[in-house]
N, C-alpha and C positions, 0 to 999 in steps of 0.2 A: 450396707444400703438401707435407705430408710423405706419403711414401711407405708404404701400410699394412703391407706385409710388406716386411722385409728380414730375411736370415738370412745363415748360411754353414754350410759343412761342410769336413770333410776327407777327401781322396783318400790314402789311403796307397797305395803301389807299392812292387814289388821285381822286380828284374831275375832271370828263371830260363830258363837254356839259351837265352840270347839273345831270351828273349821278355818282356814284361810282363806283370806279374800285380797285379790290384787287389784290396784287402781290402773286401769287400762284408758287410753285415750284413743278415739275412733278418729284415724288418719283422712285427711283431705286431701291428701298431694301424695306424689310417689316419693320416696319407694312405698310399697305396701298400701297405697291409696283403698279407702274404705275397710282396712283392718284395724283390728285392736291392737295397740303397741304401748309401749313406754314412753316416757319422755325422755330423749336424748338424741345426740347426734355426732356431728365430726368435729375432732379436736380442733383448736385453731391456736394460734401463736400466742394468744392471751393466757391459755392454758398452762405456758411453759411445760408442755410435755406430761403433765400430772393428769391421769385419768380422773380422780376424784372431782377435782377441780373441774374439768370439762364436764361432768356430770350434773355439777351443781348450775353451770352456767347455762347449760343446753335446757336444764329444767326451767331455771328462771324465765329463760326466752320463751318455754311454751307454756306455762302457767303464768307469765306474769308475775305479779306477787305470790309467793306460795300461799293457797288456802290456808287458815288457821288449822294448825294440827300438825300441818306437812313440813314444818320446818324440821331441816334435815340436822340430824346428830348420829353420831354414832353409826357409821354405816356397819351392817353385818357383811363378813366377806362376800364378794362378788364371784359372778361367775365370767368366765374368760372365753369368748370366741378367738380362735386364733388360727389362721391360714398363713403359713410361713411366706414372706416376702409379698403379701398382698394386703391383708387384714387382720387388725386387732380390734377388738371391742369388749368392753367390760361393763357388767351390770350390776350394780349396787343394791341389796335389799335393804330397806330402811321401814322400821316399824313406826305406826302412827300412833299416836300418844292419845287421841282423844277422838270422840265420835264426830263424824263428817256426813254428810248427806250421801244417799246412796248413788245420785246422779247430779250433775251440773255442767252447765254451756261451758264450752271452752270459750275465752275471749283472744284466741289466738288461731291465725288463717292455716296452722298445720294440723288441728285437731278439731273436730265439730263437737266433741262432748266428752267428758270424763265418767267412767261409771266403774264398781267394784265389780269383780267378777270371781266366781269361785271356779278352783281348777276342776272341782266335780262335774262341772255344767260350763266347760268353755264356750265362747261365743264360737260360731261357724266359722267367721272368718279372723281369727286370731292370726297375729304374724307367728309364724313356725317357730322361729326361735325364741319367744317367750315363754313356749311350752318347754324347750329345751332347758333353757335357763332355771326355771321353776322345780324341774325335775332334779337338775344337779343341786339347787339349792336344799331342795326338800330331803333328799340322799344325807346329806350333813345332818340334819336332825337339827337345825338350829332355832 
């Protein structure tokens, strides 16, 4: 039996003053309208069943061209959300290799803006699964 929803997303991160910051976008549409989230989405036939390919395609759709410094390389092991027979989603954590602005506007209808956020001070309206994935990743000490 095929799982009805399979998808993936990219969680970019950078180190800043001994802390980790995550790049999040503010969603303009459902699901999670007005919440901060990662670029990602549902797998398509174009992805050939590959979660990494899905994450890259979705991020490309939502960023347009990747901003300089966000060229995905060497994904860090992912967090997996799995609900048997219903849902499977993987989040890949990727280091950003150079400085980027703290905020910039979005050029995609799904997000209004992109900004770096510290887990020490999450935005009030963050998508709950982002916190879960970050906590899992952090515990692996990557």
